[in-house]
TIDRENKOL-777956 format. One record per residue: z, x, y of N, C-alpha, C in turn. Coordinates in steps of 0.2 Angstrom, whole numbers, padded with zeros to 4 digits, always signed. Example, Ala and Ser with C-alpha at 12.3 -4.5 7.8 and 13.67 -1.06 7.14 Angstrom:
2
+0039+0066-0028+0039+0062-0022+0039+0066-0016;+0035+0064-0011+0036+0068-0005+0039+0064+0000;
This chain:
334
+0092-0036+0009+0086-0038+0007+0083-0034+0002;+0081-0037-0004+0079-0034-0010+0071-0032-0009;+0070-0026-0010+0063-0023-0011+0061-0023-0018;+0056-0024-0021+0053-0023-0028+0046-0019-0027;+0046-0014-0030+0040-0009-0031+0038-0009-0038;+0032-0004-0039+0030-0003-0046+0034+0002-0049;+0037+0000-0054+0041+0007-0058+0039+0013-0058;+0044+0017-0056+0042+0024-0056+0041+0026-0049;+0040+0022-0044+0040+0024-0037+0045+0023-0033;+0050+0022-0036+0057+0020-0032+0058+0024-0027;+0057+0030-0028+0060+0036-0023+0056+0035-0016;+0049+0033-0019+0046+0033-0013+0046+0027-0008;+0048+0021-0011+0050+0015-0009+0056+0016-0004;+0060+0020-0007+0067+0021-0003+0066+0026+0004;+0061+0031+0002+0059+0034+0008+0056+0031+0012;+0051+0027+0010+0048+0022+0017+0054+0017+0020;+0058+0015+0016+0063+0009+0019+0067+0015+0025;+0069+0021+0022+0073+0025+0026+0069+0027+0033;+0063+0028+0033+0060+0028+0037+0059+0023+0042;+0060+0017+0040+0059+0011+0043+0066+0009+0046;+0072+0012+0045+0079+0013+0048+0083+0008+0043;+0080+0008+0036+0086+0004+0031+0086+0009+0026;+0092+0008+0024+0098+0012+0019+0098+0008+0013;+0096+0011+0007+0097+0008+0001+0103+0007-0001;+0107+0002-0001+0113+0002-0005+0114+0002-0012;+0109-0002-0016+0108-0001-0023+0102+0000-0025;+0100+0003-0031+0093+0004-0033+0093+0004-0040;+0088+0002-0044+0087+0002-0051+0079+0002-0052;+0077+0001-0058+0069+0001-0060+0065-0004-0057;+0062-0001-0052+0057-0005-0048+0060-0009-0043;+0066-0008-0040+0070-0012-0035+0074-0007-0031;+0076-0009-0024+0081-0007-0020+0083-0011-0016;+0090-0012-0013+0093-0017-0011+0095-0014-0005;+0095-0017+0001+0097-0016+0007+0102-0020+0011;+0106-0019+0015+0110-0023+0018+0107-0028+0023;+0109-0034+0024+0104-0038+0030+0104-0035+0036;+0095-0034+0037+0094-0032+0043+0092-0036+0049;+0093-0034+0055+0091-0039+0059+0083-0039+0061;+0081-0044+0061+0074-0045+0064+0070-0046+0057;+0063-0046+0058+0059-0046+0051+0059-0041+0047;+0057-0042+0041+0057-0037+0036+0051-0032+0038;+0052-0027+0037+0046-0022+0040+0040-0022+0034;+0033-0021+0036+0027-0021+0033+0027-0013+0028;+0028-0014+0022+0028-0008+0018+0023-0007+0014;+0020-0002+0013+0017+0002+0007+0018+0000+0000;+0024+0002-0001+0024+0003-0009+0030-0003-0009;+0032-0008-0007+0036-0014-0007+0030-0020-0011;+0031-0022-0017+0027-0027-0019+0029-0034-0017;+0037-0034-0016+0038-0041-0014+0045-0040-0010;+0047-0043-0005+0052-0043-0002+0057-0049-0004;+0064-0050-0006+0066-0056-0007+0071-0056-0002;+0071-0061+0003+0075-0062+0008+0082-0065+0007;+0088-0062+0009+0094-0064+0009+0096-0066+0002;+0095-0061-0001+0097-0063-0010+0104-0064-0011;+0106-0067-0016+0113-0070-0017+0114-0067-0024;+0120-0063-0025+0122-0060-0031+0125-0067-0035;+0122-0067-0042+0126-0072-0046+0127-0068-0052;+0132-0070-0057+0134-0067-0063+0135-0072-0068;+0134-0070-0075+0137-0075-0080+0137-0071-0087;+0141-0072-0090+0142-0068-0097+0136-0071-0102;+0133-0077-0101+0129-0081-0107+0123-0083-0103;+0118-0085-0107+0112-0088-0104+0113-0094-0100;+0117-0099-0105+0118-0104-0101+0123-0104-0094;+0128-0100-0095+0131-0099-0088+0127-0096-0083;+0122-0092-0083+0118-0089-0079+0113-0094-0076;+0111-0098-0080+0107-0105-0079+0110-0109-0075;+0117-0111-0076+0120-0116-0073+0121-0113-0066;+0123-0107-0065+0125-0104-0058+0119-0105-0054;+0113-0103-0055+0106-0102-0052+0105-0109-0050;+0106-0115-0054+0105-0121-0053+0109-0123-0048;+0115-0122-0048+0121-0125-0043+0118-0121-0037;+0117-0114-0037+0114-0112-0030+0108-0115-0028;+0103-0117-0032+0097-0120-0030+0098-0127-0027;+0102-0130-0030+0103-0136-0028+0108-0137-0021;+0111-0132-0021+0115-0133-0014+0111-0131-0009;+0106-0126-0010+0101-0123-0004+0095-0128-0003;+0094-0132-0008+0088-0136-0007+0091-0144-0004;+0096-0146-0003+0098-0151-0002+0094-0156+0003;+0092-0152+0008+0088-0156+0014+0081-0155+0013;+0080-0151+0008+0072-0151+0008+0068-0155+0003;+0062-0156+0005+0057-0161+0000+0052-0156-0004;+0051-0159-0009+0045-0156-0013+0041-0160-0015;+0036-0160-0011+0029-0163-0013+0023-0160-0015;+0023-0153-0017+0018-0150-0019+0021-0144-0023;+0016-0142-0026+0019-0136-0032+0022-0130-0028;+0029-0129-0030+0032-0123-0027+0034-0118-0033;+0035-0111-0029+0035-0106-0035+0041-0105-0037;+0044-0104-0043+0049-0103-0046+0048-0098-0052;+0051-0091-0049+0049-0086-0051+0055-0081-0053;+0055-0079-0061+0060-0074-0064+0057-0068-0065;+0060-0062-0062+0057-0056-0062+0064-0052-0064;+0062-0046-0068+0067-0041-0070+0066-0036-0069;+0071-0030-0067+0072-0023-0066+0068-0020-0074;+0065-0014-0072+0061-0010-0077+0066-0006-0079;+0065-0005-0087+0069+0001-0090+0074-0001-0094;+0076-0008-0096+0081-0011-0099+0078-0015-0104;+0079-0011-0111+0076-0016-0117+0079-0023-0116;+0074-0027-0119+0077-0035-0120+0078-0038-0113;+0078-0036-0108+0079-0038-0102+0075-0045-0100;+0068-0043-0102+0063-0048-0102+0064-0055-0105;+0067-0053-0112+0068-0060-0117+0075-0063-0114;+0079-0060-0110+0085-0062-0108+0082-0067-0102;+0078-0064-0098+0076-0068-0091+0073-0074-0094;+0068-0072-0099+0064-0078-0101+0069-0084-0104;+0075-0082-0107+0079-0087-0110+0082-0091-0105;+0085-0087-0100+0088-0091-0093+0084-0095-0090;+0077-0093-0089+0071-0097-0085+0071-0103-0090;+0070-0103-0097+0070-0109-0099+0076-0114-0099;+0082-0111-0100+0088-0115-0099+0089-0118-0092;+0086-0115-0086+0086-0117-0081+0081-0123-0079;+0076-0123-0081+0071-0127-0081+0073-0134-0086;+0076-0133-0091+0079-0140-0094+0084-0142-0090;+0089-0138-0087+0094-0142-0083+0092-0145-0076;+0087-0142-0073+0083-0144-0068+0079-0150-0069;+0077-0152-0075+0073-0158-0077+0078-0164-0077;+0083-0162-0080+0089-0168-0081+0093-0170-0073;+0091-0165-0069+0095-0167-0062+0090-0171-0057;+0083-0167-0058+0077-0167-0053+0070-0166-0056;+0069-0172-0061+0063-0171-0065+0057-0169-0061;+0056-0174-0056+0049-0173-0052+0048-0166-0049;+0054-0163-0045+0054-0157-0045+0053-0152-0049;+0056-0153-0054+0055-0147-0059+0048-0148-0063;+0044-0154-0062+0038-0153-0065+0033-0150-0060;+0035-0149-0053+0030-0147-0049+0032-0139-0049;+0037-0135-0051+0038-0128-0052+0032-0125-0055;+0029-0119-0052+0024-0114-0054+0027-0108-0055;+0025-0104-0061+0029-0098-0062+0025-0092-0060;+0022-0093-0053+0018-0087-0049+0019-0087-0042;+0018-0082-0040+0019-0081-0032+0012-0083-0030;+0011-0086-0023+0005-0088-0021+0001-0081-0020;-0007-0083-0020-0011-0077-0018-0011-0074-0011;-0011-0067-0011-0012-0064-0004-0005-0063-0002;-0005-0059+0003+0001-0057+0007+0004-0064+0010;+0011-0063+0012+0015-0067+0017+0019-0070+0014;+0024-0074+0017+0030-0077+0017+0030-0083+0012;+0034-0085+0008+0034-0093+0004+0040-0095+0002;+0042-0100+0001+0048-0103-0001+0047-0105-0007;+0053-0105-0011+0054-0107-0018+0061-0105-0020;+0060-0103-0028+0066-0099-0030+0065-0093-0034;+0066-0088-0032+0065-0081-0034+0072-0077-0038;+0072-0077-0043+0077-0074-0048+0076-0067-0051;+0079-0062-0048+0077-0056-0051+0083-0053-0055;+0083-0051-0061+0088-0048-0065+0089-0041-0064;+0094-0039-0062+0094-0032-0062+0099-0028-0068;+0102-0033-0072+0104-0032-0078+0105-0038-0082;+0108-0038-0088+0110-0043-0091+0114-0050-0090;+0118-0047-0085+0123-0052-0082+0123-0054-0075;+0118-0050-0072+0118-0050-0065+0110-0052-0063;+0111-0056-0058+0105-0059-0055+0105-0058-0047;+0100-0058-0044+0099-0059-0036+0094-0063-0035;+0096-0069-0032+0093-0075-0031+0092-0077-0022;+0086-0077-0023+0084-0078-0015+0079-0085-0015;+0078-0088-0010+0074-0095-0008+0069-0093-0005;+0068-0087-0001+0061-0085+0001+0060-0078-0001;+0054-0076+0000+0050-0069-0001+0044-0070+0002;+0044-0062+0004+0038-0060+0007+0034-0056+0002;+0027-0058+0000+0024-0055-0005+0020-0050+0000;+0018-0044-0004+0014-0039-0001+0007-0040-0004;+0005-0045-0008-0002-0045-0010-0003-0043-0016;+0000-0039-0019-0001-0035-0025-0002-0041-0030;-0006-0040-0036-0006-0044-0041-0010-0040-0047;-0009-0043-0053-0012-0041-0059-0021-0045-0059;-0025-0041-0059-0032-0044-0060-0035-0044-0067;-0039-0048-0068-0043-0049-0074-0048-0045-0074;-0049-0041-0080-0054-0037-0081-0061-0041-0084;-0066-0036-0083-0072-0039-0084-0075-0034-0090;-0079-0036-0096-0081-0032-0101-0087-0028-0098;-0090-0030-0092-0096-0027-0090-0095-0021-0085;-0089-0021-0081-0085-0017-0076-0085-0010-0080;-0088-0004-0077-0089+0003-0079-0081+0006-0080;-0077+0003-0076-0071+0008-0076-0064+0005-0074;-0060+0005-0075-0052+0001-0073-0053+0001-0065;-0055+0007-0062-0055+0006-0056-0058-0001-0051;-0062-0003-0056-0065-0011-0054-0059-0015-0052;-0054-0015-0056-0048-0019-0054-0045-0017-0049;-0044-0011-0045-0041-0010-0040-0046-0012-0032;-0053-0013-0033-0056-0018-0027-0055-0024-0028;-0055-0027-0035-0054-0034-0036-0047-0036-0033;-0042-0032-0033-0036-0034-0030-0036-0033-0023;-0039-0027-0019-0039-0027-0013-0042-0033-0009;-0048-0036-0012-0049-0042-0010-0045-0047-0007;-0039-0048-0011-0035-0053-0011-0030-0051-0006;-0029-0044-0004-0024-0042+0000-0029-0043+0007;-0035-0041+0009-0039-0043+0015-0040-0049+0017;-0041-0053+0011-0041-0062+0011-0048-0063+0012;-0053-0058+0010-0061-0060+0009-0064-0055+0004;-0070-0056+0004-0072-0051-0002-0081-0051+0000;-0084-0046-0004-0091-0047+0000-0096-0053-0002;-0101-0055+0002-0103-0061+0001-0110-0059-0001;-0115-0065-0003-0121-0063-0005-0125-0062+0002;-0130-0056+0002-0133-0054+0006-0131-0048+0010;-0124-0047+0010-0120-0042+0014-0121-0035+0011;-0122-0030+0016-0122-0022+0014-0117-0019+0013;-0116-0016+0006-0111-0013+0004-0113-0006+0004;-0109+0000+0007-0110+0007+0005-0104+0009+0002;-0105+0012-0005-0099+0014-0009-0101+0020-0009;-0096+0025-0006-0096+0032-0006-0093+0035-0012;-0096+0039-0016-0093+0041-0022-0092+0036-0027;-0098+0033-0029-0099+0027-0032-0097+0027-0041;-0099+0033-0044-0100+0033-0051-0093+0033-0054;-0091+0028-0059-0097+0026-0063-0100+0019-0061;-0097+0017-0056-0099+0010-0053-0095+0004-0053;-0090+0006-0054-0085+0000-0053-0086-0005-0047;-0084-0001-0043-0084-0005-0036-0090-0008-0035;-0095-0005-0036-0103-0007-0034-0104-0013-0038;-0102-0013-0044-0103-0018-0048-0098-0024-0045;-0092-0024-0043-0089-0028-0041-0092-0032-0035;-0096-0028-0031-0099-0031-0024-0106-0034-0028;-0110-0031-0032-0116-0035-0034-0115-0041-0037;-0111-0042-0041-0109-0047-0045-0108-0054-0040;-0107-0052-0034-0104-0058-0029-0112-0059-0025;-0116-0055-0026-0123-0056-0024-0124-0051-0016;-0119-0047-0015-0121-0042-0009-0125-0036-0013;-0128-0034-0008-0134-0028-0008-0129-0021-0008;-0130-0016-0013-0126-0010-0013-0130-0004-0013;-0128+0000-0008-0131+0007-0009-0126+0011-0012;-0126+0014-0017-0121+0017-0021-0122+0025-0021;-0119+0029-0018-0119+0037-0017-0114+0040-0021;-0119+0044-0027-0114+0050-0029-0119+0052-0035;-0118+0059-0034-0122+0064-0039-0120+0062-0047;-0116+0058-0048-0115+0056-0055-0118+0050-0058;-0119+0048-0062-0122+0042-0066-0119+0036-0066;-0122+0032-0064-0118+0023-0066-0118+0021-0073;-0114+0017-0075-0114+0014-0081-0111+0007-0082;-0112+0003-0087-0110-0003-0088-0115-0008-0084;-0111-0012-0081-0114-0018-0078-0118-0014-0071;-0115-0009-0069-0120-0006-0062-0126-0002-0065;-0127+0000-0070-0133+0003-0073-0138-0001-0070;-0144+0001-0068-0150-0004-0066-0149-0010-0063;-0144-0011-0060-0142-0018-0058-0147-0019-0051;-0150-0026-0051-0156-0025-0047-0154-0026-0039;-0146-0027-0039-0144-0026-0031-0141-0019-0029;-0141-0015-0035-0138-0008-0032-0144-0003-0032;-0143+0000-0027-0148+0006-0025-0143+0013-0026;-0145+0015-0031-0141+0021-0033-0144+0028-0031;-0141+0031-0025-0143+0037-0023-0140+0044-0025;-0142+0048-0029-0140+0054-0032-0139+0059-0025;-0133+0057-0022-0132+0060-0015-0124+0063-0015;-0122+0067-0010-0116+0068-0010-0114+0064-0003;-0107+0060-0006-0106+0056+0001-0103+0058+0005;-0102+0065+0007-0100+0067+0014-0106+0069+0018;-0112+0071+0013-0118+0070+0018-0122+0065+0021;-0120+0058+0019-0124+0052+0022-0121+0050+0028;-0126+0048+0032-0125+0046+0038-0130+0039+0038;-0127+0033+0041-0132+0028+0043-0137+0030+0048;-0144+0026+0047-0148+0028+0053-0147+0024+0059;-0150+0025+0064-0149+0023+0071-0149+0015+0071;-0144+0013+0073-0144+0005+0073-0141+0001+0066;-0140+0006+0061-0138+0003+0054-0130+0001+0054;-0129-0004+0052-0121-0005+0051-0119-0008+0045;-0116-0006+0039-0115-0010+0035-0109-0015+0035;-0109-0019+0031-0104-0024+0031-0098-0023+0029;-0098-0017+0024-0092-0016+0021-0093-0008+0018;-0088-0004+0020-0088+0003+0017-0083+0003+0012;-0085+0006+0005-0081+0007+0000-0078+0014-0001;-0073+0017-0003-0071+0024-0004-0067+0025-0010;-0068+0028-0014-0063+0029-0020-0064+0038-0022;-0063+0042-0018-0064+0048-0020-0059+0053-0022;-0060+0056-0028-0055+0060-0030-0056+0067-0027;-0052+0067-0021-0052+0072-0016-0046+0073-0013;-0045+0079-0009-0039+0079-0004-0040+0074+0001;-0034+0070+0002-0035+0064+0005-0035+0066+0014;-0033+0072+0015-0034+0073+0022-0041+0075+0024;-0045+0077+0019-0052+0080+0021-0055+0073+0020;-0053+0068+0015-0057+0062+0016-0057+0059+0021;-0049+0058+0026-0050+0054+0031-0054+0058+0037;-0052+0065+0037-0054+0069+0044-0062+0069+0043;-0065+0071+0038-0072+0071+0036-0077+0067+0036;-0073+0062+0033-0077+0055+0030-0076+0049+0034;-0069+0047+0032-0067+0040+0036-0067+0040+0042;-0064+0045+0047-0064+0044+0053-0071+0042+0057;-0076+0048+0054-0083+0047+0057-0086+0038+0057;-0084+0035+0052-0086+0030+0049-0083+0025+0055;-0075+0026+0056-0073+0020+0059-0075+0023+0067;-0074+0028+0069-0076+0030+0076-0084+0027+0079;-0089+0027+0074-0095+0026+0075-0097+0019+0074;-0090+0015+0071-0091+0008+0069-0098+0007+0065;-0098+0012+0060-0105+0011+0054-0103+0006+0049;-0097+0003+0050-0095-0003+0045-0092-0008+0048;-0092-0014+0046-0087-0019+0048-0081-0021+0045;-0081-0019+0039-0073-0019+0036-0074-0013+0030;-0068-0013+0028-0068-0006+0023-0062-0008+0018;-0063-0004+0012-0058-0004+0006-0058+0005+0005;-0052+0008+0007-0052+0015+0006-0046+0017+0001;-0047+0021-0003-0040+0024-0007-0040+0031-0006;-0034+0032-0004-0032+0039-0004-0027+0042-0009;-0029+0048-0012-0025+0049-0018-0020+0054-0015;-0013+0052-0017-0008+0057-0014-0004+0061-0020;-0007+0063-0026-0002+0066-0031-0002+0073-0030;-0005+0076-0024-0004+0083-0022-0001+0085-0016;+0000+0078-0012+0002+0080-0006+0008+0076-0005;+0012+0075+0001+0018+0070+0001+0016+0064+0003;+0017+0059-0001+0015+0053+0001+0017+0049+0008;+0024+0051+0008+0027+0048+0014+0023+0052+0021;+0023+0058+0020+0019+0061+0027+0012+0059+0028;+0009+0057+0022+0002+0055+0023+0002+0048+0026;+0008+0045+0024+0007+0037+0027+0008+0037+0034;+0013+0043+0036+0015+0044+0044+0008+0046+0047;+0005+0049+0043-0002+0052+0047-0007+0045+0048;-0008+0041+0044-0011+0035+0043-0009+0031+0049;-0002+0029+0050+0000+0025+0054+0001+0028+0060;-0001+0034+0062+0001+0036+0069-0003+0033+0074;-0001+0032+0080-0004+0029+0084-0012+0032+0087;-0013+0038+0086-0018+0042+0087-0022+0042+0081;-0021+0039+0075-0026+0038+0070-0032+0035+0071;-0037+0036+0068-0043+0031+0067-0041+0024+0065;-0038+0023+0060-0038+0017+0058-0033+0013+0065;-0028+0015+0067-0024+0012+0073-0028+0012+0078;-0033+0017+0081-0037+0015+0087-0043+0009+0086;-0045+0010+0080-0052+0006+0078-0050+0000+0073;-0045+0000+0068-0044-0008+0065-0037-0007+0065;-0034-0009+0070-0026-0009+0070-0024-0015+0066;-0027-0018+0062-0023-0024+0057-0024-0020+0051;-0026-0015+0051-0026-0011+0043-0020-0013+0039;-0021-0014+0032-0015-0016+0027-0014-0008+0023;-0008-0006+0023-0008-0001+0017-0004-0003+0012;-0007-0002+0006-0003-0005+0001-0004-0002-0007;+0002+0000-0009+0001+0003-0016+0001-0002-0021;-0006-0003-0023-0007-0010-0027-0005-0009-0034;-0005-0015-0037-0003-0015-0044-0007-0011-0048;-0013-0010-0047-0017-0007-0050-0018+0001-0049;-0014+0003-0043-0015+0010-0041-0011+0013-0044;-0013+0020-0045-0008+0025-0048-0004+0029-0042;-0006+0036-0042-0003+0039-0037-0008+0040-0031;-0009+0034-0028-0014+0034-0022-0013+0027-0020;-0014+0026-0013-0013+0019-0009-0020+0017-0006;-0020+0011-0006-0026+0007-0003-0025+0005+0004;-0031+0006+0008-0031+0003+0014-0037-0002+0014;-0035-0008+0018-0041-0013+0019-0040-0015+0025;-0046-0016+0029-0045-0018+0037-0052-0020+0038;-0052-0022+0046-0059-0023+0048-0059-0020+0055;-0066-0018+0057-0064-0014+0065-0064-0020+0070;-0061-0019+0075-0061-0024+0082-0067-0024+0084;-0072-0020+0084-0078-0020+0088-0084-0022+0083;
C-alpha cells in the first residue's frame, strides 16, 4: 500500500504505520510504501490517502510514461462500465523541483491517448478525489521521481482537503474547522447551539454563525473580523476551563482549539464535556508541538479514554490545514 501524508510529517506517518504492524519499505517526500498487508488498510491520523495495490511503472519520456499508464488502465478496466464521473488524479512526491510540471505533462499526454481510445470515458474523468473520507475507484498516479510512478485503481481518502478562505474570517484557523466538517460529514445547522472554547479571534465562531447557528464564544481575548458584533455570536470574556453548562443544558456542538498542553486540555476540559454529555458532537484540536505525537495518539485511542468510551466513532486526522496538531471529530453515543 502507498500512504501519502503532508510533507514534513513522514516520520510520524512511518511511526504510526509501525504501531499498526506495517513496515515502510520505501519512503520519500510526503509518502511511504509498505508491502501488501492482509486485511483492510488501517485508519491512520497522518495518512491523507492510501493507494491500494499500487503498481510500479517507469519510462524515460513523457510519452513513454503516459503510454504505460494507459496500457495498465485499459487492462485493469476491461470489465468495467463508466457511466458517471470518475476520479483520474495525478499527484507528486514533495521536494523534487519540476516534478509537478512533469506530472502535468504526463497527465495531459495520458488524457489525449485515452480520448483516442475511449472518448466517452475520457470525458467523464475528473481531476479530484470525492469529498469526505472513504474508498473510491478510479485512476491514481503518484510520481515518486521523474521516471517512476506508482499507479493504483483504488484509493481510500482520509477526508483531508484544501478549503476556500473567506475574507471575513478573522484567522486561518477558520480553514481547519471548515475542513473538519467534511471529515465528520455534517456541519452546524440554523438554530443549533455551538459552544466555542477559547474562541478568539473568532474564526470557528464565525464559521458556525455564517451557517445560522447560535454561538457562545468563550475567551478573554477580543473577537475580530466577521465574528465581531455578529448577531448570532454571544462573546463572554471568560476562561474556557471555568465554564460549565447549566443544569439540563446541552450544546449541539463543542468547538475547542486551545493553545495549551494537550494533556491538560484532554483531562481538565474535554473529558468532563464528554463524560457529562454536555454536547452532542465536537471538533477538538490537540497541539503536539511539545509532546510525543504518537504517544498522544495512543492515549486518545486507548480503550479507557473519554473518546473511546463516549464517542467510539471519533475520527483523528492530521488535516491539510493543521500544523503541529491533529483534529478529532465525533458524536456522542448518548
